[in-house]
C-alpha positions in Angstrom: 62.3 70.5 -77.2 62.1 67.7 -74.5 62.1 64.6 -76.7 63.2 61.2 -75.6 67.0 61.1 -75.0 67.3 64.8 -74.2 69.7 65.4 -71.3 68.4 67.9 -68.7 69.2 69.3 -65.3 66.5 69.1 -62.6 65.8 72.6 -61.2 63.4 71.8 -58.5 62.8 69.2 -55.8 65.1 66.8 -53.9 67.0 65.9 -57.1 67.7 69.6 -58.0 71.0 70.2 -59.9 71.3 66.5 -60.9 71.6 65.3 -64.5 68.8 63.3 -66.0 67.5 62.2 -69.4 64.0 62.1 -70.7 62.9 58.5 -71.1 59.2 59.0 -72.1 56.9 61.9 -72.8 53.7 61.4 -70.8 51.6 64.4 -71.9 52.0 68.1 -72.7 53.1 68.9 -69.1 54.9 65.8 -67.8 57.8 63.6 -68.8 59.4 60.5 -67.3 63.1 61.0 -66.4 65.9 58.8 -65.2 69.7 59.0 -64.7 71.4 60.5 -61.7 67.9 61.2 -60.3 65.1 58.9 -59.2 63.1 57.5 -62.1 60.1 59.7 -61.8 57.3 61.6 -63.6 58.4 65.3 -63.6 56.8 68.6 -64.7 58.6 69.9 -67.8 58.9 73.3 -66.1 61.2 71.7 -63.5 63.8 70.8 -66.1 66.5 72.8 -67.9 67.3 71.1 -71.2 70.9 70.8 -72.3 72.2 70.6 -75.9 73.1 66.9 -75.6 70.7 64.1 -76.8 71.4 60.4 -76.1 70.2 57.7 -78.4 67.6 55.9 -76.2 64.4 54.1 -77.1 61.1 55.2 -75.6 60.7 53.7 -72.1 64.4 52.6 -71.8 65.2 50.9 -68.5 67.7 52.3 -65.9 70.5 50.1 -67.0 70.2 51.4 -70.6 70.1 55.0 -69.4 73.2 54.6 -67.2 75.0 52.8 -70.0 74.1 55.7 -72.4 75.4 58.2 -69.7 78.7 56.4 -69.5 79.0 56.2 -73.3 78.5 59.9 -73.6 81.1 60.6 -71.0 78.6 62.0 -68.5 79.1 61.4 -64.7 77.1 58.5 -63.4 76.2 58.2 -59.7 76.2 54.5 -58.9 73.9 52.8 -56.3 77.0 51.5 -54.5 78.2 55.1 -53.8 74.9 56.0 -52.4 74.8 53.0 -50.1 78.4 53.7 -48.9 77.3 57.2 -47.9 74.3 56.0 -46.0 76.2 53.2 -44.2 78.3 55.5 -41.9 75.1 57.2 -40.7 73.7 53.9 -39.7 76.8 53.1 -37.8 76.7 56.4 -35.9 73.4 55.6 -34.3 74.1 54.0 -31.0 71.5 52.2 -28.9 70.5 54.0 -25.8 71.0 52.0 -22.6 67.8 50.6 -21.3 66.3 52.4 -18.3 64.6 49.4 -16.9 64.7 49.2 -13.1 66.7 46.3 -11.8 64.8 43.7 -9.8 66.0 43.0 -6.3 
């Protein structure tokens, strides 16, 4: 059921509810996924397979996976969007004034 190219939804972990695709079957329990999630080894029980299958070769790189997502009309979360979201948080951090005693 979880062959290479199968589109799935992560059901557990930090990437829960995000779309991914099976890139490689590692063993009976684990697969390698990529897509709108981090490229990672995942337990098959943490995936909900969808009906859609993308044409990918075994071990396809992230660029090929994202291109296949776009070709299939699936939403693609780009790295630039993630960086833009993180940037305002970095700007919000303000340096605390130093509490060094002044020398007289």
